[in-house]
N, C-alpha and C positions, 0 to 999 in steps of 0.2 A: 587641439580644441578641448575645452573642458566638457565633462559629461553634463548633459541636460538634466536638471533637477526637476522632478515632477512632484508637485505638491497639490493635493486634493483638499476638498472641504467635506466635512460631515455635519449635517444640520439635523437636529432632533426636533421633529414636529408631529409626533404621534399622539400627543395628549388631547384631552377633551376640553381644555381651557376652562375648567370649572370655576376657578377663582375670578376669571375675567367676566363670566356671564355671557360671553359671546365667543365665537370661534376665532381665536387670535390670528392664525395664519392669513385669513382672508379679510381682516380689518383694513380699511383704507388708511394709507399713510403716505404723505408727500406725492400724491398723484398715482400711487400704485398700491399693491397690497403689502402688508407687513412682511410676509415671507419673501416677496420679491426684493424688498429693501435688504433683507438679510443676505439673500443669495447674490445680489448685485455687489454688495460690499466685499464678499468673498472673491468673486470673479475679478472685480476691479483691483483687488489686492493680490492677484496672481494665481488664484486657484485654477488648476487645469480642468478638473471636473468636480461637481458637487453631488455627493450622495445624500439624499434626503430620506430620513426614516419617517414613514407615515403610518397612520393607524386610523384614527377617527376621521371620518369624511375624506377618506383617502382618494376617492375618485375625483373629487372637486380639485384637490391640490394637484393631482397628476395632470388633469386636463389643462389647468392654468399654466403649469410650469413647462410641460412638454411643448405647448404651443409657443412659448416665449424662448426657451433655451435649447430646444432640440437635443442634440447629443451631448451637451454640456452637463445634462442632468441624469442621474441614476437614482432609482428608487429601491428601497427595501422596506417591507411592511412588518411592523410589529403586530402580529395577529392577536396578541394578548394585551393590547394597549389599555383595556379597561381595568386590568388588575395588576399591572406591572409598573415599575418605576423607571426613571430616566436611565439608570445604569443598564437595565435590561434592553432598552431601546438602543443604547450605545453599543452593546454587544451584538445586537441584530445588525447594526450598521457596519461594525468593523469586520464581521464575518462576510459581508458583501462588498467590502471595499476593494476596488481594482488596484493592481499594483501601483505604488507610488513610492517616493522616498520618505514622505511624511504627509500628515494631514492635519488640518485645522479642525478642532471640535468647537462648534458654536450652537448653543440652543437657538431654536427658531424664533424665539421672542426677543432677540437682541439685534434690532435692525439698524442701529446707529453707530456701529463700529466703523472707524475710519479705515479706508483702504491702506493708509500709511502704516497702521498698526500691523496688519498682515505682512506687509513688505518688510517691516523692521524685524519681525520674528523670523522670517525666511532668511534675511541677511545674517542674523546672528546664528542661525542654525549652521550655516556654512562655515563661519569662522570658528565655531565651537566644536565642530565635528570631531577633531582630533582629541578633544578633551572628554569624549564620550558623554556629552550632554545630549540626551535623547528626548527630553521634554522641555519645552520653553514656554514659560508663562509671561504674559504681560502683567505688570504690577502698577497699581494706582493707589497712592496714599498708603503704601505699605501692605496692600492686600492683593493677593493673586486673583485674577479675573479671567474671563474668557475673551477671546479665543485662545485656547492652549494649542500649541503645535506639538504633535506626537509623532515619533518615528514609526514608520510602517512595521519595522521588524520587532516592535514591542507587542504587536497584536496577540501573538500566541501566549506571551507571558501574562497579558491582561486577562485573556480568556481563561487561563489556568489558575488565576489568583483566587484563593479560597478565604481570604481574610474578610474582616468586617468593613463596612462603609464604602463598598464598591470601588469606584475609580479613585476617590479621595484616599481610601485605605491603601490602594496600590501605590499611589504617589508617596504617601507617608512611609511606606515600607521600602521605598527606593529613593531616598533623598539625594544620593550622589549623582543620579542621572538628570537631575532637574536644574534648570538655570532660570533665574528671574531677570526680566528686563523692565526697567521703569519706562513707562510711556505717558505721554500727555494727551490722553484721549478720553474725554468724559463718556464717550459711547460705550466703553467697556464696563461702565458702572450703571448702565441703564438696561433694565429688562422690563417687559410689559406683562406684569402679573395680574394687575387689578384695573378696574375702570379708571381709577385716579391716576395710575401710571400712564395709561393711554391718553387721558385727557390733557395731560401736561404737554405732550408733544404732537398731538394730532394737528395737522395742517399748519404747523409752524413755518 
């Protein structure tokens, strides 16, 4: 029997949604909240557990998600969410990540990613393992997007990285471990930053 591969999800949802003018995670979308859409796509795509990094209005998010997902959900809080960036939240999340073989990184405001994209990245991770490809990006129209699939054993290297530009800088410093997969999924090109972004897709 082959070893069971455990892939988790990491969702970043600590921010204050200042550009949106409303709290993004709890906005309604397709009969549920935006954050539920994001988590459902991860779970439908094969994520075993999903770790959500929270900060602003954390109690509201926890109450909603614990009620729906029970032990599928883990939380880590960025206590400094008001003055830190997404890379800081990412590091808070990976420090709390339970053991897995790899994890998907997905910003909380990307609720329309296809489950098939997660499954495709997981599939390619298995066949590329011998080639030491430890980061797999979905690519649309020649551009890398989220969710990116990152091997668990890179966590310490990322935490110790001292270069510029955070996670992007780490990836640029380690090009040989990265593999790009072309996907036909418009959802990886859609994030909800502004009211106009939200209005385009609300209740479609």
